[in-house]
PDB file of N, CA, C and O in Angstrom:
ATOM      1  N   MET A   1      24.606  23.339 -22.618  1.00  0.00           N
ATOM      2  CA  MET A   1      24.613  21.580 -22.473  1.00  0.00           C
ATOM      3  C   MET A   1      22.650  22.131 -22.630  1.00  0.00           C
ATOM      4  O   MET A   1      22.048  22.720 -21.732  1.00  0.00           O
ATOM      5  N   THR A   2      22.203  21.833 -23.617  1.00  0.00           N
ATOM      6  CA  THR A   2      20.881  21.592 -23.647  1.00  0.00           C
ATOM      7  C   THR A   2      19.405  20.831 -22.772  1.00  0.00           C
ATOM      8  O   THR A   2      19.355  19.890 -21.979  1.00  0.00           O
ATOM      9  N   ALA A   3      18.801  21.330 -23.089  1.00  0.00           N
ATOM     10  CA  ALA A   3      17.719  20.329 -22.188  1.00  0.00           C
ATOM     11  C   ALA A   3      17.579  18.412 -21.793  1.00  0.00           C
ATOM     12  O   ALA A   3      17.496  17.699 -20.792  1.00  0.00           O
ATOM     13  N   ILE A   4      17.619  18.272 -23.122  1.00  0.00           N
ATOM     14  CA  ILE A   4      18.088  17.141 -23.480  1.00  0.00           C
ATOM     15  C   ILE A   4      18.913  16.063 -22.492  1.00  0.00           C
ATOM     16  O   ILE A   4      18.695  15.084 -21.779  1.00  0.00           O
ATOM     17  N   GLY A   5      20.104  16.995 -22.985  1.00  0.00           N
ATOM     18  CA  GLY A   5      21.821  16.536 -22.077  1.00  0.00           C
ATOM     19  C   GLY A   5      21.922  16.619 -20.621  1.00  0.00           C
ATOM     20  O   GLY A   5      22.712  16.134 -19.812  1.00  0.00           O
ATOM     21  N   MET A   6      20.554  17.624 -20.484  1.00  0.00           N
ATOM     22  CA  MET A   6      20.531  17.570 -18.765  1.00  0.00           C
ATOM     23  C   MET A   6      20.377  16.702 -18.457  1.00  0.00           C
ATOM     24  O   MET A   6      21.118  15.989 -17.781  1.00  0.00           O
ATOM     25  N   LYS A   7      18.893  16.407 -19.050  1.00  0.00           N
ATOM     26  CA  LYS A   7      17.947  15.377 -18.305  1.00  0.00           C
ATOM     27  C   LYS A   7      18.752  13.647 -18.363  1.00  0.00           C
ATOM     28  O   LYS A   7      18.732  12.799 -17.470  1.00  0.00           O
ATOM     29  N   GLN A   8      19.382  13.564 -19.680  1.00  0.00           N
ATOM     30  CA  GLN A   8      20.140  12.048 -20.272  1.00  0.00           C
ATOM     31  C   GLN A   8      21.495  11.895 -18.864  1.00  0.00           C
ATOM     32  O   GLN A   8      21.576  10.915 -18.123  1.00  0.00           O
ATOM     33  N   SER A   9      22.202  12.830 -18.817  1.00  0.00           N
ATOM     34  CA  SER A   9      22.542  13.479 -17.799  1.00  0.00           C
ATOM     35  C   SER A   9      22.468  12.926 -16.644  1.00  0.00           C
ATOM     36  O   SER A   9      23.228  12.003 -16.350  1.00  0.00           O
ATOM     37  N   SER A  10      21.323  13.506 -15.597  1.00  0.00           N
ATOM     38  CA  SER A  10      21.008  13.315 -14.798  1.00  0.00           C
ATOM     39  C   SER A  10      20.478  11.831 -14.560  1.00  0.00           C
ATOM     40  O   SER A  10      20.487  11.262 -13.469  1.00  0.00           O
ATOM     41  N   LEU A  11      19.844  11.099 -16.210  1.00  0.00           N
ATOM     42  CA  LEU A  11      19.645   9.833 -15.427  1.00  0.00           C
ATOM     43  C   LEU A  11      21.178   8.940 -15.789  1.00  0.00           C
ATOM     44  O   LEU A  11      21.377   7.839 -15.275  1.00  0.00           O
ATOM     45  N   ASN A  12      21.722   9.288 -16.297  1.00  0.00           N
ATOM     46  CA  ASN A  12      22.819   8.497 -16.436  1.00  0.00           C
ATOM     47  C   ASN A  12      23.559   8.925 -14.717  1.00  0.00           C
ATOM     48  O   ASN A  12      23.974   7.895 -14.187  1.00  0.00           O
ATOM     49  N   LEU A  13      23.725   9.920 -14.024  1.00  0.00           N
ATOM     50  CA  LEU A  13      24.111   9.405 -12.881  1.00  0.00           C
ATOM     51  C   LEU A  13      23.297   9.198 -12.063  1.00  0.00           C
ATOM     52  O   LEU A  13      23.737   8.979 -10.934  1.00  0.00           O
ATOM     53  N   ILE A  14      21.832   9.177 -12.253  1.00  0.00           N
ATOM     54  CA  ILE A  14      20.992   8.206 -10.862  1.00  0.00           C
ATOM     55  C   ILE A  14      21.028   6.770 -11.279  1.00  0.00           C
ATOM     56  O   ILE A  14      20.104   6.122 -10.788  1.00  0.00           O
ATOM     57  N   ASN A  15      21.644   6.257 -11.864  1.00  0.00           N
ATOM     58  CA  ASN A  15      21.381   4.746 -13.006  1.00  0.00           C
ATOM     59  C   ASN A  15      22.724   4.652 -11.955  1.00  0.00           C
ATOM     60  O   ASN A  15      22.793   3.496 -11.537  1.00  0.00           O
ATOM     61  N   GLN A  16      23.827   5.520 -11.392  1.00  0.00           N
ATOM     62  CA  GLN A  16      24.739   4.954 -11.056  1.00  0.00           C
ATOM     63  C   GLN A  16      24.784   4.348  -9.605  1.00  0.00           C
ATOM     64  O   GLN A  16      25.238   3.252  -9.278  1.00  0.00           O
ATOM     65  N   ILE A  17      24.347   5.081  -9.000  1.00  0.00           N
ATOM     66  CA  ILE A  17      23.850   4.510  -8.116  1.00  0.00           C
ATOM     67  C   ILE A  17      23.327   3.636  -7.563  1.00  0.00           C
ATOM     68  O   ILE A  17      22.206   3.306  -7.947  1.00  0.00           O
ATOM     69  N   ASP A  18      23.937   2.961  -6.486  1.00  0.00           N
ATOM     70  CA  ASP A  18      23.757   1.700  -6.126  1.00  0.00           C
ATOM     71  C   ASP A  18      22.372   1.298  -5.541  1.00  0.00           C
ATOM     72  O   ASP A  18      21.816   2.081  -4.770  1.00  0.00           O
ATOM     73  N   ASP A  19      21.820   0.178  -5.852  1.00  0.00           N
ATOM     74  CA  ASP A  19      20.094   0.160  -6.157  1.00  0.00           C
ATOM     75  C   ASP A  19      20.231  -0.481  -4.529  1.00  0.00           C
ATOM     76  O   ASP A  19      19.583   0.169  -3.708  1.00  0.00           O
ATOM     77  N   LYS A  20      20.552  -0.981  -4.296  1.00  0.00           N
ATOM     78  CA  LYS A  20      21.053  -1.211  -2.273  1.00  0.00           C
ATOM     79  C   LYS A  20      21.072   0.174  -1.290  1.00  0.00           C
ATOM     80  O   LYS A  20      20.668   0.246  -0.129  1.00  0.00           O
ATOM     81  N   ASP A  21      21.575   1.083  -1.991  1.00  0.00           N
ATOM     82  CA  ASP A  21      21.257   2.569  -1.565  1.00  0.00           C
ATOM     83  C   ASP A  21      20.131   3.786  -1.273  1.00  0.00           C
ATOM     84  O   ASP A  21      19.897   4.934  -1.652  1.00  0.00           O
ATOM     85  N   SER A  22      19.276   2.194   0.187  1.00  0.00           N
ATOM     86  CA  SER A  22      17.845   2.830  -0.392  1.00  0.00           C
ATOM     87  C   SER A  22      17.971   4.553   0.010  1.00  0.00           C
ATOM     88  O   SER A  22      17.375   5.456  -0.577  1.00  0.00           O
ATOM     89  N   ALA A  23      18.741   4.676   0.957  1.00  0.00           N
ATOM     90  CA  ALA A  23      18.342   6.569   1.853  1.00  0.00           C
ATOM     91  C   ALA A  23      19.062   7.209   0.572  1.00  0.00           C
ATOM     92  O   ALA A  23      18.630   8.361   0.525  1.00  0.00           O
ATOM     93  N   LEU A  24      19.555   7.099  -0.014  1.00  0.00           N
ATOM     94  CA  LEU A  24      19.630   7.644  -1.709  1.00  0.00           C
ATOM     95  C   LEU A  24      18.871   7.745  -2.153  1.00  0.00           C
ATOM     96  O   LEU A  24      18.285   8.806  -1.940  1.00  0.00           O
ATOM     97  N   LEU A  25      18.271   6.830  -3.067  1.00  0.00           N
ATOM     98  CA  LEU A  25      17.272   7.078  -3.977  1.00  0.00           C
ATOM     99  C   LEU A  25      16.835   7.526  -3.139  1.00  0.00           C
ATOM    100  O   LEU A  25      17.733   8.325  -2.871  1.00  0.00           O
ATOM    101  N   GLU A  26      15.779   7.755  -2.102  1.00  0.00           N
ATOM    102  CA  GLU A  26      14.693   7.971  -1.206  1.00  0.00           C
ATOM    103  C   GLU A  26      15.415   9.875  -1.256  1.00  0.00           C
ATOM    104  O   GLU A  26      14.782  10.657  -1.966  1.00  0.00           O
ATOM    105  N   LYS A  27      16.108  10.176  -0.835  1.00  0.00           N
ATOM    106  CA  LYS A  27      17.003  11.180  -1.072  1.00  0.00           C
ATOM    107  C   LYS A  27      16.344  11.778  -2.195  1.00  0.00           C
ATOM    108  O   LYS A  27      15.341  12.481  -2.071  1.00  0.00           O
ATOM    109  N   VAL A  28      16.978  11.468  -3.463  1.00  0.00           N
ATOM    110  CA  VAL A  28      16.688  11.959  -5.152  1.00  0.00           C
ATOM    111  C   VAL A  28      15.332  11.647  -5.513  1.00  0.00           C
ATOM    112  O   VAL A  28      15.017  12.203  -6.566  1.00  0.00           O
ATOM    113  N   TYR A  29      14.282  10.841  -4.924  1.00  0.00           N
ATOM    114  CA  TYR A  29      13.826  10.327  -5.678  1.00  0.00           C
ATOM    115  C   TYR A  29      13.061  11.858  -4.441  1.00  0.00           C
ATOM    116  O   TYR A  29      12.753  12.697  -5.287  1.00  0.00           O
ATOM    117  N   LEU A  30      12.698  12.458  -3.079  1.00  0.00           N
ATOM    118  CA  LEU A  30      12.160  13.296  -2.972  1.00  0.00           C
ATOM    119  C   LEU A  30      12.663  15.082  -3.707  1.00  0.00           C
ATOM    120  O   LEU A  30      11.923  16.000  -4.062  1.00  0.00           O
ATOM    121  N   PHE A  31      13.714  15.017  -3.706  1.00  0.00           N
ATOM    122  CA  PHE A  31      14.216  15.893  -3.866  1.00  0.00           C
ATOM    123  C   PHE A  31      13.723  16.209  -5.328  1.00  0.00           C
ATOM    124  O   PHE A  31      13.731  17.358  -5.770  1.00  0.00           O
ATOM    125  N   LEU A  32      13.129  14.700  -6.327  1.00  0.00           N
ATOM    126  CA  LEU A  32      13.296  15.306  -8.098  1.00  0.00           C
ATOM    127  C   LEU A  32      11.242  15.333  -7.509  1.00  0.00           C
ATOM    128  O   LEU A  32      10.753  16.445  -7.707  1.00  0.00           O
ATOM    129  N   THR A  33      10.501  14.564  -7.057  1.00  0.00           N
ATOM    130  CA  THR A  33       9.188  14.954  -6.651  1.00  0.00           C
ATOM    131  C   THR A  33       8.810  16.501  -6.208  1.00  0.00           C
ATOM    132  O   THR A  33       7.690  16.924  -6.496  1.00  0.00           O
ATOM    133  N   LEU A  34       9.836  17.417  -5.442  1.00  0.00           N
ATOM    134  CA  LEU A  34       9.333  18.262  -4.524  1.00  0.00           C
ATOM    135  C   LEU A  34       9.921  19.630  -5.425  1.00  0.00           C
ATOM    136  O   LEU A  34       9.757  20.822  -5.165  1.00  0.00           O
ATOM    137  N   ASN A  35      10.741  18.933  -6.697  1.00  0.00           N
ATOM    138  CA  ASN A  35      11.255  20.313  -7.516  1.00  0.00           C
ATOM    139  C   ASN A  35      10.770  20.077  -8.664  1.00  0.00           C
ATOM    140  O   ASN A  35      10.709  21.053  -9.412  1.00  0.00           O
ATOM    141  N   VAL A  36      10.300  18.826  -9.163  1.00  0.00           N
ATOM    142  CA  VAL A  36       9.916  19.093 -10.715  1.00  0.00           C
ATOM    143  C   VAL A  36       8.631  19.085 -11.003  1.00  0.00           C
ATOM    144  O   VAL A  36       8.143  18.026 -11.398  1.00  0.00           O
ATOM    145  N   PRO A  37       7.945  20.061 -10.891  1.00  0.00           N
ATOM    146  CA  PRO A  37       6.480  20.192 -11.265  1.00  0.00           C
ATOM    147  C   PRO A  37       5.617  18.264 -12.483  1.00  0.00           C
ATOM    148  O   PRO A  37       5.968  17.541 -13.415  1.00  0.00           O
ATOM    149  N   THR A  38       4.623  18.391 -11.664  1.00  0.00           N
ATOM    150  CA  THR A  38       4.020  17.171 -12.273  1.00  0.00           C
ATOM    151  C   THR A  38       3.016  18.044 -13.745  1.00  0.00           C
ATOM    152  O   THR A  38       2.552  19.184 -13.713  1.00  0.00           O
ATOM    153  N   LYS A  39       2.942  17.105 -14.825  1.00  0.00           N
ATOM    154  CA  LYS A  39       2.395  18.231 -15.525  1.00  0.00           C
ATOM    155  C   LYS A  39       1.087  17.368 -15.435  1.00  0.00           C
ATOM    156  O   LYS A  39       1.040  16.141 -15.348  1.00  0.00           O
ATOM    157  N   LYS A  40      -0.173  18.420 -15.478  1.00  0.00           N
ATOM    158  CA  LYS A  40      -1.496  18.128 -15.187  1.00  0.00           C
ATOM    159  C   LYS A  40      -2.486  17.514 -16.461  1.00  0.00           C
ATOM    160  O   LYS A  40      -3.151  18.354 -17.066  1.00  0.00           O
ATOM    161  N   LYS A  41      -2.576  16.398 -16.787  1.00  0.00           N
ATOM    162  CA  LYS A  41      -3.117  15.603 -17.622  1.00  0.00           C
ATOM    163  C   LYS A  41      -4.874  16.135 -17.814  1.00  0.00           C
ATOM    164  O   LYS A  41      -5.993  15.853 -17.385  1.00  0.00           O
ATOM    165  N   GLU A  42      -4.207  17.055 -18.739  1.00  0.00           N
ATOM    166  CA  GLU A  42      -5.680  17.856 -18.979  1.00  0.00           C
ATOM    167  C   GLU A  42      -6.613  16.853 -19.794  1.00  0.00           C
ATOM    168  O   GLU A  42      -6.169  16.148 -20.701  1.00  0.00           O
ATOM    169  N   LYS A  43      -8.032  16.854 -19.364  1.00  0.00           N
ATOM    170  CA  LYS A  43      -9.225  16.282 -20.441  1.00  0.00           C
ATOM    171  C   LYS A  43      -9.416  16.224 -22.036  1.00  0.00           C
ATOM    172  O   LYS A  43     -10.019  16.976 -22.801  1.00  0.00           O
ATOM    173  N   GLU A  44      -8.710  15.106 -22.241  1.00  0.00           N
ATOM    174  CA  GLU A  44      -8.867  14.975 -24.059  1.00  0.00           C
ATOM    175  C   GLU A  44     -10.972  15.786 -23.832  1.00  0.00           C
ATOM    176  O   GLU A  44     -11.837  15.812 -22.956  1.00  0.00           O
ATOM    177  N   GLU A  45     -10.783  16.287 -25.310  1.00  0.00           N
ATOM    178  CA  GLU A  45     -11.947  16.187 -25.991  1.00  0.00           C
ATOM    179  C   GLU A  45     -12.457  15.368 -26.726  1.00  0.00           C
ATOM    180  O   GLU A  45     -11.763  15.491 -27.735  1.00  0.00           O
ATOM    181  N   LEU A  46     -13.402  14.384 -27.002  1.00  0.00           N
ATOM    182  CA  LEU A  46     -13.476  12.580 -27.278  1.00  0.00           C
ATOM    183  C   LEU A  46     -14.712  14.066 -29.306  1.00  0.00           C
ATOM    184  O   LEU A  46     -15.433  15.034 -29.544  1.00  0.00           O
ATOM    185  N   THR A  47     -13.803  12.740 -29.993  1.00  0.00           N
ATOM    186  CA  THR A  47     -13.999  12.877 -31.443  1.00  0.00           C
ATOM    187  C   THR A  47     -15.783  12.765 -31.440  1.00  0.00           C
ATOM    188  O   THR A  47     -16.260  11.964 -30.636  1.00  0.00           O
ATOM    189  N   SER A  48     -16.574  13.418 -32.171  1.00  0.00           N
ATOM    190  CA  SER A  48     -17.971  12.579 -32.501  1.00  0.00           C
ATOM    191  C   SER A  48     -17.657  11.057 -32.919  1.00  0.00           C
ATOM    192  O   SER A  48     -18.591  10.350 -32.540  1.00  0.00           O
ATOM    193  N   GLU A  49     -17.054  10.609 -33.313  1.00  0.00           N
ATOM    194  CA  GLU A  49     -16.967   9.714 -34.121  1.00  0.00           C
ATOM    195  C   GLU A  49     -16.810   8.308 -32.598  1.00  0.00           C
ATOM    196  O   GLU A  49     -17.236   7.153 -32.605  1.00  0.00           O
ATOM    197  N   GLN A  50     -16.006   9.091 -31.429  1.00  0.00           N
ATOM    198  CA  GLN A  50     -15.429   8.164 -30.501  1.00  0.00           C
ATOM    199  C   GLN A  50     -16.453   8.120 -29.265  1.00  0.00           C
ATOM    200  O   GLN A  50     -16.663   7.201 -28.473  1.00  0.00           O
ATOM    201  N   LYS A  51     -17.150   9.679 -29.366  1.00  0.00           N
ATOM    202  CA  LYS A  51     -18.186   9.182 -28.589  1.00  0.00           C
ATOM    203  C   LYS A  51     -19.177   8.413 -28.827  1.00  0.00           C
ATOM    204  O   LYS A  51     -19.551   7.664 -27.924  1.00  0.00           O
ATOM    205  N   ARG A  52     -19.784   8.410 -29.981  1.00  0.00           N
ATOM    206  CA  ARG A  52     -20.958   7.456 -30.701  1.00  0.00           C
ATOM    207  C   ARG A  52     -20.230   6.342 -30.639  1.00  0.00           C
ATOM    208  O   ARG A  52     -21.003   5.519 -31.129  1.00  0.00           O
ATOM    209  N   ARG A  53     -18.878   5.553 -30.256  1.00  0.00           N
ATOM    210  CA  ARG A  53     -18.773   4.143 -30.079  1.00  0.00           C
ATOM    211  C   ARG A  53     -19.168   4.464 -28.020  1.00  0.00           C
ATOM    212  O   ARG A  53     -19.728   3.740 -27.196  1.00  0.00           O
ATOM    213  N   LEU A  54     -18.716   5.467 -27.932  1.00  0.00           N
ATOM    214  CA  LEU A  54     -19.145   4.567 -26.543  1.00  0.00           C
ATOM    215  C   LEU A  54     -20.156   4.786 -26.131  1.00  0.00           C
ATOM    216  O   LEU A  54     -20.347   4.325 -25.005  1.00  0.00           O
ATOM    217  N   THR A  55     -20.980   5.343 -26.586  1.00  0.00           N
ATOM    218  CA  THR A  55     -22.401   5.661 -25.743  1.00  0.00           C
ATOM    219  C   THR A  55     -22.786   3.884 -26.664  1.00  0.00           C
ATOM    220  O   THR A  55     -23.176   3.094 -25.805  1.00  0.00           O
ATOM    221  N   LEU A  56     -22.748   3.312 -27.890  1.00  0.00           N
ATOM    222  CA  LEU A  56     -22.881   2.193 -27.865  1.00  0.00           C
ATOM    223  C   LEU A  56     -22.135   0.821 -26.851  1.00  0.00           C
ATOM    224  O   LEU A  56     -22.624  -0.257 -26.512  1.00  0.00           O
ATOM    225  N   VAL A  57     -21.043   1.309 -26.635  1.00  0.00           N
ATOM    226  CA  VAL A  57     -19.844   0.397 -25.765  1.00  0.00           C
ATOM    227  C   VAL A  57     -20.650   0.486 -24.566  1.00  0.00           C
ATOM    228  O   VAL A  57     -20.577  -0.506 -23.841  1.00  0.00           O
ATOM    229  N   GLU A  58     -21.699   1.803 -24.023  1.00  0.00           N
ATOM    230  CA  GLU A  58     -22.054   1.455 -22.591  1.00  0.00           C
ATOM    231  C   GLU A  58     -23.358   1.095 -22.833  1.00  0.00           C
ATOM    232  O   GLU A  58     -24.014   0.749 -21.850  1.00  0.00           O
ATOM    233  N   ASN A  59     -23.845   1.094 -23.823  1.00  0.00           N
ATOM    234  CA  ASN A  59     -25.431  -0.085 -24.149  1.00  0.00           C
ATOM    235  C   ASN A  59     -24.735  -1.351 -24.136  1.00  0.00           C
ATOM    236  O   ASN A  59     -24.457  -1.765 -23.011  1.00  0.00           O
ATOM    237  N   LEU A  60     -24.509  -1.816 -24.775  1.00  0.00           N
ATOM    238  CA  LEU A  60     -23.722  -3.194 -24.418  1.00  0.00           C
ATOM    239  C   LEU A  60     -23.804  -3.689 -23.712  1.00  0.00           C
ATOM    240  O   LEU A  60     -24.437  -4.744 -23.684  1.00  0.00           O
ATOM    241  N   CYS A  61     -23.038  -3.044 -22.507  1.00  0.00           N
ATOM    242  CA  CYS A  61     -21.786  -3.227 -21.661  1.00  0.00           C
ATOM    243  C   CYS A  61     -22.763  -4.591 -20.748  1.00  0.00           C
ATOM    244  O   CYS A  61     -23.982  -4.444 -20.667  1.00  0.00           O
ATOM    245  N   GLY A  62     -22.358  -5.354 -20.366  1.00  0.00           N
ATOM    246  CA  GLY A  62     -23.447  -6.754 -19.701  1.00  0.00           C
ATOM    247  C   GLY A  62     -24.147  -7.439 -20.191  1.00  0.00           C
ATOM    248  O   GLY A  62     -24.811  -8.334 -19.669  1.00  0.00           O
ATOM    249  N   ALA A  63     -24.077  -6.946 -21.859  1.00  0.00           N
ATOM    250  CA  ALA A  63     -25.087  -7.537 -22.802  1.00  0.00           C
ATOM    251  C   ALA A  63     -25.003  -8.961 -22.722  1.00  0.00           C
ATOM    252  O   ALA A  63     -26.076  -9.547 -22.575  1.00  0.00           O
ATOM    253  N   PHE A  64     -23.962  -9.643 -22.786  1.00  0.00           N
ATOM    254  CA  PHE A  64     -23.754 -11.339 -22.964  1.00  0.00           C
ATOM    255  C   PHE A  64     -23.389 -11.462 -21.978  1.00  0.00           C
ATOM    256  O   PHE A  64     -22.995 -12.599 -22.237  1.00  0.00           O
ATOM    257  N   SER A  65     -22.975 -11.281 -20.438  1.00  0.00           N
ATOM    258  CA  SER A  65     -22.724 -11.772 -19.333  1.00  0.00           C
ATOM    259  C   SER A  65     -24.203 -12.918 -18.882  1.00  0.00           C
ATOM    260  O   SER A  65     -24.148 -14.119 -18.618  1.00  0.00           O
ATOM    261  N   ALA A  66     -25.603 -11.881 -18.934  1.00  0.00           N
ATOM    262  CA  ALA A  66     -26.243 -12.530 -18.242  1.00  0.00           C
ATOM    263  C   ALA A  66     -26.861 -13.964 -19.313  1.00  0.00           C
ATOM    264  O   ALA A  66     -27.437 -14.973 -18.906  1.00  0.00           O
ATOM    265  N   CYS A  67     -26.535 -13.642 -20.618  1.00  0.00           N
ATOM    266  CA  CYS A  67     -27.108 -15.085 -21.058  1.00  0.00           C
ATOM    267  C   CYS A  67     -25.852 -16.744 -21.302  1.00  0.00           C
ATOM    268  O   CYS A  67     -25.862 -17.778 -21.969  1.00  0.00           O
ATOM    269  N   GLN A  68     -24.974 -16.091 -20.315  1.00  0.00           N
ATOM    270  CA  GLN A  68     -23.992 -16.978 -20.813  1.00  0.00           C
ATOM    271  C   GLN A  68     -24.116 -18.036 -19.622  1.00  0.00           C
ATOM    272  O   GLN A  68     -23.684 -17.732 -18.510  1.00  0.00           O
ATOM    273  N   THR A  69     -24.638 -19.135 -19.830  1.00  0.00           N
ATOM    274  CA  THR A  69     -24.912 -20.543 -18.482  1.00  0.00           C
ATOM    275  C   THR A  69     -23.655 -21.066 -18.270  1.00  0.00           C
ATOM    276  O   THR A  69     -23.584 -21.853 -17.326  1.00  0.00           O
ATOM    277  N   VAL A  70     -22.091 -20.728 -19.227  1.00  0.00           N
ATOM    278  CA  VAL A  70     -20.529 -21.852 -18.017  1.00  0.00           C
ATOM    279  C   VAL A  70     -20.360 -20.860 -17.230  1.00  0.00           C
ATOM    280  O   VAL A  70     -20.670 -19.669 -17.258  1.00  0.00           O
ATOM    281  N   ASP A  71     -19.686 -21.707 -16.344  1.00  0.00           N
ATOM    282  CA  ASP A  71     -18.939 -20.841 -15.357  1.00  0.00           C
ATOM    283  C   ASP A  71     -17.979 -20.923 -15.973  1.00  0.00           C
ATOM    284  O   ASP A  71     -17.678 -22.066 -16.318  1.00  0.00           O
ATOM    285  N   TRP A  72     -16.865 -19.543 -16.487  1.00  0.00           N
ATOM    286  CA  TRP A  72     -15.566 -19.175 -16.985  1.00  0.00           C
ATOM    287  C   TRP A  72     -14.882 -19.549 -15.828  1.00  0.00           C
ATOM    288  O   TRP A  72     -13.717 -19.775 -16.157  1.00  0.00           O
ATOM    289  N   LYS A  73     -14.987 -19.662 -15.051  1.00  0.00           N
ATOM    290  CA  LYS A  73     -13.829 -19.833 -13.391  1.00  0.00           C
ATOM    291  C   LYS A  73     -13.637 -20.977 -13.057  1.00  0.00           C
ATOM    292  O   LYS A  73     -12.483 -21.368 -12.880  1.00  0.00           O
ATOM    293  N   LYS A  74     -14.485 -21.629 -12.922  1.00  0.00           N
ATOM    294  CA  LYS A  74     -14.244 -22.799 -13.175  1.00  0.00           C
ATOM    295  C   LYS A  74     -14.172 -23.617 -14.223  1.00  0.00           C
ATOM    296  O   LYS A  74     -13.940 -24.807 -14.012  1.00  0.00           O
ATOM    297  N   ASP A  75     -14.326 -23.221 -15.324  1.00  0.00           N
ATOM    298  CA  ASP A  75     -13.875 -23.736 -16.659  1.00  0.00           C
ATOM    299  C   ASP A  75     -12.062 -23.566 -16.595  1.00  0.00           C
ATOM    300  O   ASP A  75     -11.229 -24.463 -16.719  1.00  0.00           O
ATOM    301  N   LYS A  76     -11.869 -22.290 -16.389  1.00  0.00           N
ATOM    302  CA  LYS A  76     -10.932 -22.068 -16.046  1.00  0.00           C
ATOM    303  C   LYS A  76      -9.866 -23.111 -15.245  1.00  0.00           C
ATOM    304  O   LYS A  76      -8.817 -23.598 -15.667  1.00  0.00           O
ATOM    305  N   GLU A  77     -10.614 -23.293 -13.762  1.00  0.00           N
ATOM    306  CA  GLU A  77     -10.099 -23.878 -13.364  1.00  0.00           C
ATOM    307  C   GLU A  77      -9.496 -25.152 -12.928  1.00  0.00           C
ATOM    308  O   GLU A  77      -8.642 -25.562 -12.142  1.00  0.00           O
ATOM    309  N   GLU A  78     -10.516 -25.679 -13.991  1.00  0.00           N
ATOM    310  CA  GLU A  78     -10.236 -27.309 -14.283  1.00  0.00           C
ATOM    311  C   GLU A  78      -9.046 -27.798 -15.283  1.00  0.00           C
ATOM    312  O   GLU A  78      -8.351 -28.810 -15.371  1.00  0.00           O
ATOM    313  N   TYR A  79      -9.178 -26.397 -16.093  1.00  0.00           N
ATOM    314  CA  TYR A  79      -8.021 -26.636 -16.961  1.00  0.00           C
ATOM    315  C   TYR A  79      -6.747 -26.623 -16.725  1.00  0.00           C
ATOM    316  O   TYR A  79      -5.891 -27.295 -17.299  1.00  0.00           O
ATOM    317  N   MET A  80      -6.587 -25.769 -15.777  1.00  0.00           N
ATOM    318  CA  MET A  80      -5.130 -25.085 -14.668  1.00  0.00           C
ATOM    319  C   MET A  80      -4.839 -26.445 -14.250  1.00  0.00           C
ATOM    320  O   MET A  80      -3.683 -26.835 -14.417  1.00  0.00           O
ATOM    321  N   LEU A  81      -5.649 -27.193 -13.760  1.00  0.00           N
ATOM    322  CA  LEU A  81      -5.579 -28.434 -13.170  1.00  0.00           C
ATOM    323  C   LEU A  81      -5.459 -29.281 -13.767  1.00  0.00           C
ATOM    324  O   LEU A  81      -4.662 -30.080 -13.275  1.00  0.00           O
ATOM    325  N   GLU A  82      -6.192 -29.793 -15.370  1.00  0.00           N
ATOM    326  CA  GLU A  82      -5.334 -31.208 -16.108  1.00  0.00           C
ATOM    327  C   GLU A  82      -4.134 -30.601 -16.298  1.00  0.00           C
ATOM    328  O   GLU A  82      -3.197 -31.313 -15.938  1.00  0.00           O
ATOM    329  N   LYS A  83      -3.761 -29.320 -16.826  1.00  0.00           N
ATOM    330  CA  LYS A  83      -2.863 -29.174 -17.633  1.00  0.00           C
ATOM    331  C   LYS A  83      -1.562 -28.802 -16.214  1.00  0.00           C
ATOM    332  O   LYS A  83      -0.459 -28.318 -16.472  1.00  0.00           O
ATOM    333  N   TYR A  84      -1.893 -29.056 -15.187  1.00  0.00           N
ATOM    334  CA  TYR A  84      -0.579 -28.240 -14.601  1.00  0.00           C
ATOM    335  C   TYR A  84      -0.716 -29.307 -12.924  1.00  0.00           C
ATOM    336  O   TYR A  84       0.106 -29.136 -12.023  1.00  0.00           O
ATOM    337  N   GLY A  85      -1.683 -30.168 -12.823  1.00  0.00           N
ATOM    338  CA  GLY A  85      -2.179 -30.496 -11.758  1.00  0.00           C
ATOM    339  C   GLY A  85      -1.995 -29.878 -10.333  1.00  0.00           C
ATOM    340  O   GLY A  85      -2.283 -28.687 -10.448  1.00  0.00           O
ATOM    341  N   GLN A  86      -1.712 -30.101  -9.293  1.00  0.00           N
ATOM    342  CA  GLN A  86      -2.386 -28.998  -8.069  1.00  0.00           C
ATOM    343  C   GLN A  86      -1.747 -27.951  -8.381  1.00  0.00           C
ATOM    344  O   GLN A  86      -1.926 -26.908  -7.752  1.00  0.00           O
TER     345      GLN A  86
END
């Protein structure tokens, strides 16, 4: 049996467990978390274009919030009240 077949077979067996049987599901979950190594996501290196964009975003972060005179939360609340009532 291939690795893909074993994985699919395992998923089929897990799907057969009754959702209300929390004790069995907990045992399966604990077994999997203890025995299956988790892949540590390595930090990706950004390309020069991504770095340029990131610095541009960081420079502009919050630039427009200071000039807003309208309270958007209040506007949203009023709109929701008009549309849906209480």
